[in-house]
FIPAPA-659315 format. One line per 5 residues: their letters; for each residue x negated, y, z negated of C-alpha. Coordinates in steps of 0.2 Angstrom, whole numbers, plus 5000, padded with zeros to 4 digits. Each point is the difference from the previous one (the first is absolute). Last residue first. Layout:
<rs>
a = X,Y,Z ~ ...;
</rs>
This chain:
<rs>
deglt = 4665,6119,4234 ~ 5012,4986,4999 ~ 5004,5003,5018 ~ 4982,5000,5005 ~ 4997,4983,4990;
ktvka = 5015,4993,5009 ~ 4994,5005,5017 ~ 4982,4993,4997 ~ 5008,4983,4993 ~ 5011,4999,5016;
elqef = 4985,5003,5011 ~ 4990,4986,4991 ~ 5014,4988,5002 ~ 5002,5004,5018 ~ 4981,4999,5003;
qprcf = 5001,4983,4991 ~ 5014,4994,5011 ~ 4991,5006,5016 ~ 4983,4992,4997 ~ 4999,4988,5015;
gsnqn = 4995,5015,5012 ~ 5010,5015,4994 ~ 5015,4993,5009 ~ 5006,5017,5005 ~ 4983,5005,5006;
qlrlq = 4994,5018,5002 ~ 5016,5006,4993 ~ 4998,4990,4984 ~ 4982,5006,4998 ~ 5006,5018,5002;
rlrva = 5014,4997,4987 ~ 4986,4993,4988 ~ 4989,5015,5002 ~ 5015,5012,4997 ~ 5003,4990,4983;
lrhlq = 4982,5001,4996 ~ 5000,5019,5003 ~ 5015,5002,4988 ~ 4991,4989,4987 ~ 4985,5012,5001;
ehdgv = 5012,5015,4997 ~ 5009,4992,4986 ~ 4984,4994,4991 ~ 5004,4988,4986 ~ 4999,4984,5011;
vaeyl = 4984,5007,5009 ~ 4987,4986,4997 ~ 5013,4985,4999 ~ 5008,5006,5016 ~ 4983,5002,5008;
ceaqa = 4996,4982,4996 ~ 5016,4994,5007 ~ 4997,5010,5016 ~ 4982,4994,5002 ~ 5006,4982,4998;
lqcsw = 5014,5002,5013 ~ 4988,5008,5012 ~ 4988,4986,4998 ~ 5014,4987,5003 ~ 5004,5010,5015;
wlqpq = 4983,5000,5008 ~ 4996,4982,4995 ~ 5016,4993,5009 ~ 4999,5012,5015 ~ 4982,4995,5005;
kdpdl = 5000,5004,5019 ~ 5013,5013,5001 ~ 4996,5008,4983 ~ 4982,5002,5005 ~ 4989,4999,4984;
gdlvq = 4985,5010,4995 ~ 5008,5016,4993 ~ 5012,4988,4990 ~ 4986,4992,4991 ~ 4992,5017,4995;
qylkv = 5018,5006,4995 ~ 5001,4985,4988 ~ 4983,5004,4993 ~ 5005,5019,4997 ~ 5017,4994,4992;
aqdyq = 4990,4989,4988 ~ 4987,5013,4995 ~ 5014,5013,4996 ~ 5010,4987,4991 ~ 4988,4995,4987;
rclwh = 5014,4992,4990 ~ 4988,4985,4996 ~ 5012,4989,5010 ~ 4999,5012,5014 ~ 4981,5000,4999;
cralg = 5000,4981,5002 ~ 5013,5001,5014 ~ 4989,5012,5010 ~ 4985,4989,4997 ~ 5010,4985,5007;
ilnga = 5006,5010,5015 ~ 4982,5005,5003 ~ 4995,4982,4999 ~ 5015,4994,5012 ~ 4994,5013,5013;
ddprq = 4986,4989,5005 ~ 4988,5011,5011 ~ 4987,5003,4986 ~ 4997,4981,4999 ~ 4986,4995,4988;
dhlsn = 5000,5017,4991 ~ 5019,4999,4999 ~ 4998,4983,4992 ~ 4989,5008,4986 ~ 5012,5014,4998;
ffema = 5015,4988,4998 ~ 4991,4989,4988 ~ 4994,5015,4989 ~ 5018,5007,5000 ~ 5008,4984,4995;
qrteg = 4988,4998,4985 ~ 5005,5017,4995 ~ 5019,4997,5003 ~ 5001,4984,4990 ~ 5018,5004,4996;
teawa = 5009,4985,5007 ~ 5004,5006,5017 ~ 4982,5007,5003 ~ 4993,4984,4995 ~ 5011,4991,5012;
ealmq = 4995,5011,5014 ~ 4981,4998,4996 ~ 5003,4981,5000 ~ 5008,5001,5018 ~ 4985,5010,5006;
ryhyk = 4988,4988,4993 ~ 5010,4986,5009 ~ 4999,5009,5016 ~ 4981,5003,5000 ~ 4995,4983,4994;
apesl = 4998,4994,5018 ~ 4989,5015,5005 ~ 4989,4996,4984 ~ 4998,4981,5005 ~ 5010,4987,4990;
saaag = 4995,4991,4985 ~ 5010,5012,4988 ~ 5016,4998,5010 ~ 5008,4988,4987 ~ 4996,5012,4986;
naaea = 5008,5015,5011 ~ 5015,4989,5002 ~ 5002,4997,4981 ~ 4998,5018,4996 ~ 5013,5005,5013;
flryv = 5012,4987,4994 ~ 4999,5006,4982 ~ 5001,5018,5006 ~ 5016,4995,5009 ~ 5007,4991,4985;
erwrq = 4997,5016,4989 ~ 5008,5011,5013 ~ 5015,4988,4999 ~ 5001,5003,4981 ~ 5000,5019,5003;
stedg = 5014,4999,5013 ~ 5010,4989,4988 ~ 4998,5011,4985 ~ 5006,5016,5009 ~ 5002,5009,4983;
aeapg = 4993,5016,5007 ~ 4999,4999,5019 ~ 4985,4992,5006 ~ 4987,5012,5009 ~ 5004,5002,5019;
pscgl = 5002,4990,5015 ~ 5008,4986,4991 ~ 4991,4984,4998 ~ 5007,4982,4998 ~ 5009,4995,5016;
rrmtm = 4988,5008,5013 ~ 4984,4997,4990 ~ 5005,4982,4997 ~ 5003,4997,5019 ~ 4984,5009,5004;
avrgl = 4990,4990,4988 ~ 5008,4983,5006 ~ 4994,5005,5018 ~ 4983,5004,4994 ~ 4999,4984,4990;
tvdak = 5005,4991,5016 ~ 4986,5008,5010 ~ 4987,4991,4991 ~ 4991,4998,4983 ~ 4998,4983,4994;
gsrsa = 5000,4996,4981 ~ 5009,4984,5002 ~ 5015,5008,5009 ~ 5012,4990,4990 ~ 4993,5009,4984;
lfrqv = 5004,5016,5007 ~ 5018,4995,5004 ~ 5002,4992,4983 ~ 4994,5017,4992 ~ 5013,5009,5011;
aetar = 5014,4988,4995 ~ 4995,5002,4982 ~ 5002,5019,5001 ~ 5016,4998,5009 ~ 5006,4989,4986;
aiqgq = 4996,5014,4988 ~ 5008,5013,5011 ~ 5016,4992,5002 ~ 5010,5015,5006 ~ 5010,4990,5012;
ellle = 4992,5011,5014 ~ 4983,4995,4993 ~ 5004,4982,5000 ~ 5006,5000,5018 ~ 4985,5010,5006;
iefvd = 4988,4987,4991 ~ 5010,4986,5008 ~ 4998,5008,5017 ~ 4981,5001,4997 ~ 5000,4981,4997;
areiv = 5011,4997,5015 ~ 4988,5010,5011 ~ 4986,4989,4994 ~ 5010,4984,5003 ~ 5004,5007,5018;
dhrep = 4981,5002,5003 ~ 4996,4983,4993 ~ 5011,4991,5013 ~ 4997,4982,4998 ~ 5009,4998,4984;
wrlal = 5016,5005,5008 ~ 5015,4993,4991 ~ 4991,4998,4983 ~ 4992,5018,5001 ~ 5017,5007,5006;
gtihv = 5009,4994,4984 ~ 4996,5016,4990 ~ 5007,5011,5013 ~ 5017,4991,5000 ~ 5002,5001,4981;
aaedi = 4995,5018,5000 ~ 5012,5004,5014 ~ 5014,4991,4990 ~ 4996,5011,4985 ~ 4999,5016,5010;
shlet = 5017,4997,5009 ~ 5001,5018,5007 ~ 5008,4993,5016 ~ 4991,5012,5011 ~ 4983,5003,4992;
klleg = 4997,4985,4989 ~ 5009,4986,5009 ~ 4994,5007,5017 ~ 4982,5000,4994 ~ 5001,4982,4993;
vryda = 5007,4994,5017 ~ 4986,5010,5009 ~ 4988,4988,4991 ~ 5008,4985,5008 ~ 5000,5008,5017;
daglk = 4981,5003,4998 ~ 4997,4982,4994 ~ 5009,4993,5015 ~ 4991,5011,5013 ~ 4983,4996,4993;
lpmaa = 5003,4982,4998 ~ 5008,4998,5017 ~ 4985,5008,5008 ~ 4986,4991,4991 ~ 5008,4982,5002;
adant = 4993,4998,5018 ~ 4983,5005,4994 ~ 5000,4989,4985 ~ 5004,4984,5010 ~ 5014,4989,5005;
aadaa = 5014,5011,4995 ~ 5015,4992,4992 ~ 4998,5008,4983 ~ 4998,5017,5009 ~ 5016,4998,5010;
rravg = 5009,4994,4984 ~ 4994,5016,4991 ~ 5005,5011,5014 ~ 5018,4993,5001 ~ 5001,5003,4981;
aflrl = 4994,5018,5001 ~ 5013,5003,5014 ~ 5014,4993,4989 ~ 4994,5011,4985 ~ 4999,5015,5012;
eavla = 5018,4997,5007 ~ 5007,4999,4982 ~ 4991,5016,4994 ~ 5006,5008,5016 ~ 5018,4996,4996;
raret = 4998,5008,4983 ~ 4992,5016,5008 ~ 5014,5001,5013 ~ 5013,4999,4986 ~ 4991,5014,4990;
reqgt = 4999,5011,5015 ~ 5018,4998,5004 ~ 5004,5004,4982 ~ 4992,5017,5001 ~ 4989,5005,5014;
lsalq = 4992,4994,5015 ~ 4986,5008,5010 ~ 4986,4993,4989 ~ 5007,4982,5004 ~ 4994,5002,5018;
rlhls = 4982,4998,4995 ~ 5005,4983,4991 ~ 5009,4995,5016 ~ 4984,5004,5010 ~ 4990,4989,4988;
lskna = 5013,4985,5002 ~ 4998,5001,5019 ~ 4982,5000,4999 ~ 4999,4985,4989 ~ 5012,4991,5012;
aplad = 4989,5005,5015 ~ 4984,4994,4990 ~ 5008,4983,4997 ~ 5007,4998,5018 ~ 4984,5006,5009;
psdap = 4993,4982,5003 ~ 5017,4997,5009 ~ 5011,4985,4995 ~ 5013,5011,4991 ~ 5002,5011,5016;
vsqyw = 4997,5018,4998 ~ 5017,5009,5001 ~ 5000,5006,4982 ~ 4984,5011,5004 ~ 5010,5006,5015;
riaed = 5015,5006,4990 ~ 4989,5007,4986 ~ 4990,5011,5012 ~ 5016,5006,5009 ~ 5007,5005,4983;
ldgla = 4983,5008,4994 ~ 4999,5012,5015 ~ 4985,5009,4993 ~ 4989,4999,5015 ~ 4987,4989,4992;
eyqma = 5015,4988,4995 ~ 5006,5000,5018 ~ 4982,4995,5005 ~ 4999,4986,4987 ~ 5016,4993,5006;
ltylh = 4994,4999,5018 ~ 4984,4991,4994 ~ 5010,4987,4990 ~ 5011,4997,5016 ~ 4984,4998,5011;
tqaqp = 4998,4981,4999 ~ 5018,4998,5005 ~ 4998,5009,5016 ~ 4985,4990,5005 ~ 5008,4984,4995;
tnpwr = 5014,5003,5013 ~ 5018,5002,4994 ~ 5002,5019,5003 ~ 4992,5002,5017 ~ 5007,5015,5008;
dmlir = 5007,5009,4985 ~ 4988,4995,4987 ~ 4985,5003,5010 ~ 5006,5017,5005 ~ 5003,5003,4982;
iiavl = 4982,4996,4997 ~ 4995,5013,5013 ~ 5011,5014,4992 ~ 4995,4996,4982 ~ 4981,5001,5005;
erhla = 5004,5017,5009 ~ 5009,5006,4984 ~ 4986,4995,4989 ~ 4987,5009,5011 ~ 5011,5016,5001;
taapl = 5001,5000,4981 ~ 4981,5002,4999 ~ 4991,4987,4990 ~ 4995,5004,4982 ~ 4982,5000,4996;
gddfi = 4989,4988,4989 ~ 4989,4995,5014 ~ 5007,4983,4999 ~ 5017,5007,5003 ~ 4994,5009,5016;
ervrg = 4993,4984,5007 ~ 5016,4990,4995 ~ 5011,5013,5009 ~ 4988,4998,5015 ~ 5001,4981,5000;
hliav = 5019,5001,4999 ~ 5000,5011,5016 ~ 4988,4989,5010 ~ 5009,4984,4994 ~ 5017,5006,5004;
ancaa = 4995,5006,5017 ~ 4992,4983,5003 ~ 5016,4991,4995 ~ 5010,5011,5012 ~ 4988,4995,5014;
planp = 5001,4981,4995 ~ 5019,5002,5002 ~ 4999,5009,5017 ~ 4987,4988,5008 ~ 5013,4988,5007;
lnyfq = 5010,5013,5009 ~ 5018,5004,4996 ~ 4995,5013,4987 ~ 4992,5011,5014 ~ 5005,5017,4996;
eayqr = 5000,4999,4981 ~ 4986,4988,4997 ~ 4989,5009,5013 ~ 5003,5017,4992 ~ 4996,4992,4983;
ylsas = 4984,4993,5006 ~ 4996,5017,5008 ~ 5003,5009,4983 ~ 4989,4988,4991 ~ 4986,5003,5012;
earmp = 5003,5019,4999 ~ 4997,4998,4981 ~ 4985,4989,5003 ~ 4993,5014,5011 ~ 5004,5013,4987;
wpgqg = 4992,4989,4986 ~ 4983,5001,5007 ~ 4991,4982,5002 ~ 5006,4993,5017 ~ 5006,4982,5002;
altra = 5018,5005,4999 ~ 4997,5012,5015 ~ 4996,4986,5012 ~ 5014,4990,4994 ~ 5013,5014,5002;
lllla = 4993,5004,5017 ~ 5002,4982,5005 ~ 5018,5000,4994 ~ 5005,5016,5008 ~ 4991,4995,5016;
ppyfq = 5009,4983,5000 ~ 5016,5009,5000 ~ 4996,5013,5014 ~ 4992,4987,5011 ~ 5016,4993,5009;
gtqea = 5007,5017,5004 ~ 5010,5013,4991 ~ 5015,4998,5011 ~ 5008,5017,5003 ~ 5011,5011,4989;
rraad = 4989,5015,5005 ~ 4995,5001,4981 ~ 4996,4981,5001 ~ 4989,5003,5015 ~ 4990,5014,4991;
egrri = 4999,4988,4985 ~ 4992,4986,5011 ~ 4988,5012,5009 ~ 4994,5007,4983 ~ 4998,4982,4993;
lerlc = 4990,4995,5015 ~ 4989,5016,4998 ~ 4998,4996,4981 ~ 4994,4983,5005 ~ 4987,5006,5011;
rvaed = 4993,5013,4988 ~ 5000,4987,4986 ~ 4990,4988,5010 ~ 4988,5014,5003 ~ 4998,5004,4982;
pkelg = 4999,4981,4996 ~ 4984,4998,5011 ~ 4994,4982,4996 ~ 5016,4996,4991 ~ 5009,4996,5015;
ialak = 4993,5007,5016 ~ 5008,4987,5011 ~ 5017,5001,4992 ~ 5001,5019,5002 ~ 4994,4998,5018;
ayvlp = 5013,4987,5003 ~ 5014,5012,4993 ~ 4994,5014,5011 ~ 5000,4987,5014 ~ 5018,4994,4997;
dplts = 5006,5018,4998 ~ 4994,5006,5017 ~ 4984,5009,5001 ~ 4997,5017,5008 ~ 5006,5009,4984;
ldsad = 4987,4991,4990 ~ 4986,5011,5007 ~ 4985,4993,4991 ~ 4998,4983,5009 ~ 4983,4993,4994;
lyhrg = 5007,4985,4992 ~ 5011,4997,5015 ~ 4993,4984,5007 ~ 4999,4992,4982 ~ 5019,5002,4999;
ilkaf = 5003,4986,5012 ~ 4994,4986,4989 ~ 5007,5007,4984 ~ 5016,5004,5009 ~ 5002,4982,5007;
vnsya = 4999,4993,4982 ~ 5012,5013,4993 ~ 5012,4998,5014 ~ 5001,4981,5000 ~ 5018,4999,4993;
pyrgi = 5005,5016,5009 ~ 4995,4992,5017 ~ 5007,5011,5014 ~ 4994,5017,4992 ~ 4982,4994,4999;
vdafa = 5000,4994,5018 ~ 5008,5016,5006 ~ 4988,5011,4991 ~ 4985,4991,5007 ~ 5005,5002,5018;
qqsrs = 5006,5017,4997 ~ 4983,5006,4996 ~ 4993,4994,5017 ~ 5015,5008,5008 ~ 4997,5017,4992;
rlaqa = 4982,4999,5005 ~ 5006,4996,5018 ~ 5011,5015,4999 ~ 4986,5011,4994 ~ 4988,4994,5014;
qnlds = 5014,5003,5013 ~ 5002,5018,4993 ~ 4981,5002,5000 ~ 4998,4996,5018 ~ 4982,5000,5008;
aavaq = 4988,4998,4985 ~ 5012,4990,4990 ~ 5003,4987,5013 ~ 4988,4987,4994 ~ 5003,5004,4982;
ghlrh = 5019,4997,5002 ~ 4997,4983,5009 ~ 4989,4995,4986 ~ 5014,5004,4987 ~ 5013,4993,5012;
iynll = 4991,4983,5002 ~ 4994,4998,4982 ~ 5017,5005,4993 ~ 5008,4987,5012 ~ 4988,4986,4994;
faakl = 5002,5004,4982 ~ 5019,5000,5002 ~ 4999,4983,5009 ~ 4990,4993,4985 ~ 5014,5006,4988;
eigaq = 5013,4993,5012 ~ 4992,4983,5000 ~ 4998,5000,4981 ~ 5018,5004,4998 ~ 5005,4986,5012;
gakds = 4991,4987,4990 ~ 5014,4997,4987 ~ 5012,4998,5014 ~ 4990,4987,5009 ~ 4988,5005,5014;
lllgr = 5001,4995,5018 ~ 5013,5012,5006 ~ 4995,5014,4989 ~ 4982,4998,5006 ~ 5004,4999,5018;
qmfaq = 5011,5016,4999 ~ 4987,5009,4990 ~ 4985,4995,5010 ~ 5009,5003,5016 ~ 5004,5018,4994;
aleea = 4982,5003,4996 ~ 4995,4993,5017 ~ 5012,5012,5009 ~ 4992,5014,4989 ~ 4983,4995,5005;
rqwqq = 5004,4999,5019 ~ 5008,5018,4999 ~ 4984,5006,4992 ~ 4987,4992,5011 ~ 4986,5010,4992;
dkval = 4988,4986,5003 ~ 4996,4998,4981 ~ 5019,5002,4998 ~ 5003,4985,5012 ~ 4987,4990,4989;
kalef = 5010,5004,4985 ~ 5016,4993,5008 ~ 4991,4985,5006 ~ 4994,4996,4982 ~ 5019,5001,4994;
isqlq = 5005,4989,5014 ~ 4986,4987,4995 ~ 5005,5001,4982 ~ 5018,4996,5004 ~ 4996,4985,5011;
takpa = 4987,4994,4988 ~ 5013,5000,4986 ~ 5013,4992,5011 ~ 4988,4985,5004 ~ 4996,5000,5019;
dalaa = 5012,4992,5012 ~ 5009,5016,5004 ~ 4984,5008,5007 ~ 4992,5014,4989 ~ 4983,4992,5000;
atlwk = 4999,5001,5019 ~ 5003,5018,4999 ~ 4987,5002,4987 ~ 4987,4991,5010 ~ 5004,5010,5016;
aaqeh = 5001,5017,4991 ~ 4983,4997,4991 ~ 4992,4997,5017 ~ 5006,5016,5006 ~ 4996,5010,4984;
adtqs = 4982,4994,4998 ~ 4998,5015,4987 ~ 4990,4989,4988 ~ 5015,5001,4987 ~ 5012,4995,5014;
aamga = 4989,4985,5004 ~ 5001,4994,4982 ~ 5019,5002,5000 ~ 5001,4990,5016 ~ 4988,4986,4995;
lllsr = 5009,4998,4983 ~ 5017,4999,5009 ~ 4994,4988,5013 ~ 4993,4990,4985 ~ 5017,5000,4991;
ykkes = 5008,4994,5016 ~ 4988,4985,5002 ~ 5000,4996,4981 ~ 5019,4999,5001 ~ 4999,4987,5014;
dttkd = 5016,5000,5010 ~ 4994,5000,5018 ~ 4985,4988,4998 ~ 4984,5003,5010 ~ 4989,5006,4985;
neaia = 4983,5004,5008 ~ 5005,5017,5006 ~ 5007,5005,4983 ~ 4985,4993,4990 ~ 4988,5010,5012;
aatsm = 5010,5016,4998 ~ 5000,4999,4981 ~ 4981,4997,5000 ~ 4996,5013,5012 ~ 5011,5013,4991;
aadll = 4994,4996,4982 ~ 4982,5001,5005 ~ 5003,5016,5010 ~ 5009,5008,4985 ~ 4987,4995,4988;
nrrra = 4986,5007,5011 ~ 5010,5016,5002 ~ 5002,5002,4981 ~ 4981,4997,4997 ~ 4997,5014,5012;
lpdda = 5012,5011,4990 ~ 4987,5000,4986 ~ 5006,4994,4983 ~ 4997,5010,4985 ~ 5016,5010,4999;
dqrga = 5002,5008,4983 ~ 5000,5017,5007 ~ 5013,4996,5013 ~ 4995,5001,5018 ~ 5005,4982,5004;
legla = 5012,4993,4986 ~ 5014,4996,5011 ~ 4988,4993,5014 ~ 4991,4990,4986 ~ 5016,4992,4994;
malhf = 5006,4996,5018 ~ 4983,4992,5004 ~ 5001,4990,4984 ~ 5017,4993,5005 ~ 4994,4996,5017;
rvwas = 4985,4990,4993 ~ 5013,4991,4989 ~ 5010,4996,5015 ~ 4985,4993,5010 ~ 4994,4991,4984;
dyrva = 5017,4990,5000 ~ 4999,4995,5018 ~ 4981,4995,4999 ~ 5003,4991,4983 ~ 5014,4990,5008;
divtq = 4990,4996,5015 ~ 4986,4994,4989 ~ 5012,4989,4990 ~ 5006,4992,5015 ~ 4982,4998,5007;
lkqpw = 4995,4991,4984 ~ 5014,4987,5003 ~ 4995,4998,5018 ~ 4982,4997,4995 ~ 5005,4987,4987;
avvvl = 5010,4990,5014 ~ 4995,4983,4992 ~ 4989,4995,5015 ~ 4992,5017,5000 ~ 4995,4998,4982;
kidrn = 4992,4983,5003 ~ 4992,5007,5016 ~ 4990,5013,4990 ~ 4994,5014,5011 ~ 5017,5009,5001;
aldlq = 5001,4999,4981 ~ 4984,5010,4997 ~ 5006,5014,5012 ~ 5017,5000,4992 ~ 4992,5001,4982;
eildr = 4990,5015,5005 ~ 5015,5008,5008 ~ 5010,4997,4984 ~ 4988,5007,4989 ~ 4999,5016,5010;
glddl = 5019,5002,5000 ~ 5001,4997,4981 ~ 4988,5014,4997 ~ 5009,5011,5012 ~ 5017,4995,4992;
vtlsq = 4995,5004,4982 ~ 4991,5016,5002 ~ 5013,5005,5013 ~ 5013,4998,4986 ~ 4991,5011,4988;
ealdr = 4998,5014,5013 ~ 5018,4998,5005 ~ 5006,5002,4982 ~ 4990,5016,4997 ~ 5005,5008,5017;
lkead = 5018,4996,4997 ~ 5000,5008,4983 ~ 4991,5016,5006 ~ 5012,5001,5015 ~ 5016,4998,4989;
skdgi = 4993,5014,4988 ~ 4997,5011,5015 ~ 5017,4999,5006 ~ 5012,4988,5008 ~ 5017,5002,5009;
lyslr = 4993,5002,5018 ~ 5007,4982,5004 ~ 4983,4992,5002 ~ 4994,5009,4984 ~ 5014,4993,4990;
dayva = 4999,4983,5007 ~ 4981,4999,4996 ~ 5003,5005,4982 ~ 5014,4987,4998 ~ 4989,4986,5009;
sgvlg = 4985,5003,4989 ~ 5002,4986,4987 ~ 5008,4988,5013 ~ 4987,5003,5013 ~ 4983,5004,4993;
iadgl = 5001,4993,4983 ~ 5011,4985,5002 ~ 4993,4997,5017 ~ 4982,4999,4994 ~ 5005,4989,4986;
mlrar = 5010,4989,5012 ~ 4984,4998,5012 ~ 4990,4996,4984 ~ 5012,4986,4995 ~ 5001,4994,5018;
yhell = 4981,4998,5000 ~ 5000,4990,4984 ~ 5013,4988,5006 ~ 4990,4998,5016 ~ 4985,4995,4989;
dapas = 5011,4987,4991 ~ 5006,4992,5016 ~ 4982,5001,5007 ~ 4991,4992,4985 ~ 4987,5012,4993;
agatq = 5010,5010,4987 ~ 4990,5010,4988 ~ 5011,5016,5001 ~ 5017,4991,4998 ~ 5003,5004,4982;
rvley = 4993,5018,5002 ~ 5011,5003,5015 ~ 5015,4994,4991 ~ 4996,5011,4985 ~ 4999,5015,5011;
lqaiv = 5016,4995,5009 ~ 5009,5000,4983 ~ 4994,5017,4996 ~ 5005,5007,5017 ~ 5017,4991,4999;
qeale = 5004,5009,4983 ~ 4994,5017,5006 ~ 5011,4998,5016 ~ 5015,4995,4990 ~ 4998,5016,4989;
errag = 4997,5011,5015 ~ 5016,4993,5009 ~ 5010,5002,4984 ~ 4995,5018,4998 ~ 5006,5005,5017;
saasa = 5006,4987,5013 ~ 5002,4981,5001 ~ 4999,4990,5016 ~ 4981,4999,5001 ~ 4999,4996,4981;
aelra = 5012,4986,5003 ~ 4989,4993,5014 ~ 4985,5001,4989 ~ 5010,4992,4986 ~ 5004,4985,5012;
eiapr = 4982,4999,5006 ~ 4994,4999,4982 ~ 5012,4986,4996 ~ 4994,4991,5016 ~ 4982,5003,4993;
dvpqa = 5002,4992,4983 ~ 4987,5006,4988 ~ 4991,4987,4990 ~ 4999,5005,4981 ~ 4983,5006,4994;
tapqs = 4991,4987,4989 ~ 4983,5001,5009 ~ 4998,5017,4993 ~ 4994,5012,5014 ~ 4983,5002,5007;
vagal = 4995,5016,5009 ~ 4984,5002,5010 ~ 5004,4988,5014 ~ 5000,5014,5014 ~ 5019,4996,5003;
clala = 5003,5003,4981 ~ 4990,5016,5000 ~ 5010,5006,5015 ~ 5016,4995,4992 ~ 4996,5009,4983;
viitk = 4996,5016,5010 ~ 5017,4998,5009 ~ 5010,4997,4984 ~ 4992,5014,4990 ~ 5003,5012,5015;
qapdm = 5019,4995,5000 ~ 5001,5003,4981 ~ 4991,5017,5001 ~ 5011,5006,5015 ~ 4989,5007,5013;
</rs>
């Protein structure tokens, strides 16, 4: 029982018993308005019918409550009518759809359960009402005053209505109990079902017999009810008479059709197979004649259920004597369903779900026609996805076989592709989702003229792009094949549906895939095609500029200079657009992206001015203005500070560089974070050579002093951090001490750090550097070799080659006067060059060292 309905019935019972009191301010309920809604609910279907029925039941409950204390006949009659309407709303209007499905063989256990619950509730209301009415009628017949005003006749009218409606509700309950009989949850004995049927049959037969009119709807409906009840009690001859009378031309068309349907079922019970088929055809012909176009699909569906029922039971009846005939009848029963699904493509999914339930146990798909394999897949749905997938794969196999034979692939090949794609898309493992994307693409390519083709293409894009993002989030590169597949499906979107919003949305994604594939020209072309009003417009323009900057490295000479100058102008323009977009943003979140892109572009202007156009002074002026133009972007301001230090160093302005470092440290307010480490790496790269300073190299020595100043300040700022957090700053200071001659202190620090992290090669390299600076070459070479023995040149090429270079330079200093040892070093350097022509990132340094060794050998 539905909880809401149960609450209403319990409250109604309490109300009628006088146990419930409601606020006196409740608004009066208009019975004619409720009657109109009840009629509307009767005519509606699906969720709308349930919604209206629920509203009507709630309003009838209030009407019953408001009229419960009535004593005047007119008011009391209003009360009785409200209770009658309430019983009808629950037991007839609310349950009609479930009763209809069971009557026409379409229903299942869930329909029977709902019908049982609603019928039980309705009988509670109607039986209570019937007893009250009979009691009132007995009193009225003894009161001459009430007899004079025809009060007994009015009560009798309501009593007749209760008897008629209760008869239908009793039959509905009997239907439900019969469907549930023998099930584990059945708790009603069959004896009660027989009593219900007998009561419904006798009441209906009496109403029909007493109704002498020829066009009374109630009369024909009573004949139908009496016939259906008699059929259920195996009174076949009497059932046939009543049903035949109910099928006359004067009867309402719905009654005619249901009577013919019931006659066909009765013929099956009597094994009158030819008669049953004739009645099935009559049902179809009469139904198509009487129904409007919209209702014809429903008629044919019901006829398919009837034909399936006839042929299936006929096949079972002859199975023992004629297996071939039984098989032919089973095929006919299947074909009845297959035909109706095939004839109504617009309803195919709805019909298939109803029909498919009959084939859930069919394991041999080869015996089923396409529509029924599809019906089974739909009926199983997500409850048994593996079985649904098996059905859909079988349909696709059949369709592809037909295509290879240059035949029509069949009506269910396209929806099978789509349904299998949807089913697999919801599965977890990537191979299933990959197959889903492939099926969506196949659908979009083969059936681009169908309405679902565009959504299918979009689904394929979403799956593949989602996979690329998953891999990216894991810090891994996506396979080239994945990028190519994504490009292919987006190009299908562009070719087939170029002007749709769906295609325009994926322009940026397409450009990203070309970039990942290394096709920069195509990537730039698609980035530039992103519309100006797209949310991706600014990121696309930024990406396009970034790729132009990457292409700059492939140019030479004047062409490179001119392109760099043009990019400076384009970056300035982009930064201005981004600044205006950020200023126009309505909140900080909306401004964040244009601020980031604009500030980065502005910073790259300074880099181009310095590295490509060699305008150091202009670069310095531009970089110092970044803080004013982008005050919100502290990260870019920090990068600009570092850039300024680099510029001062390259200009040889050591004093100003020192001041810049001190300002930078002061701006950090004594905070130690990753920025300090980044600055230290930049300073180390620019200011420190891999070996001791050349004699007279004052600039290099001064820069080492600046680096030590920075390292000491950074360590001071990090004093409050935990020991693990201090580690890198202490390592930085040890490096600085080594470079400025404080080798003993540096060695102590490196040894201490090595004890903390024995696996950190940086400490061993630092110790080797200290020994080298102290001209303790043997110890230095051994430590470098210890580091090299623990490194994989393929996995850590940069560290491996830098360590090889340091060891070789240390060896050169150690053996500079020994011809034999120098010759061995020359051979070693040639072997390294043969091992890797680029020598990692150290090729120029290796070439310089090899030239020095060759020159020294020549001089010797």
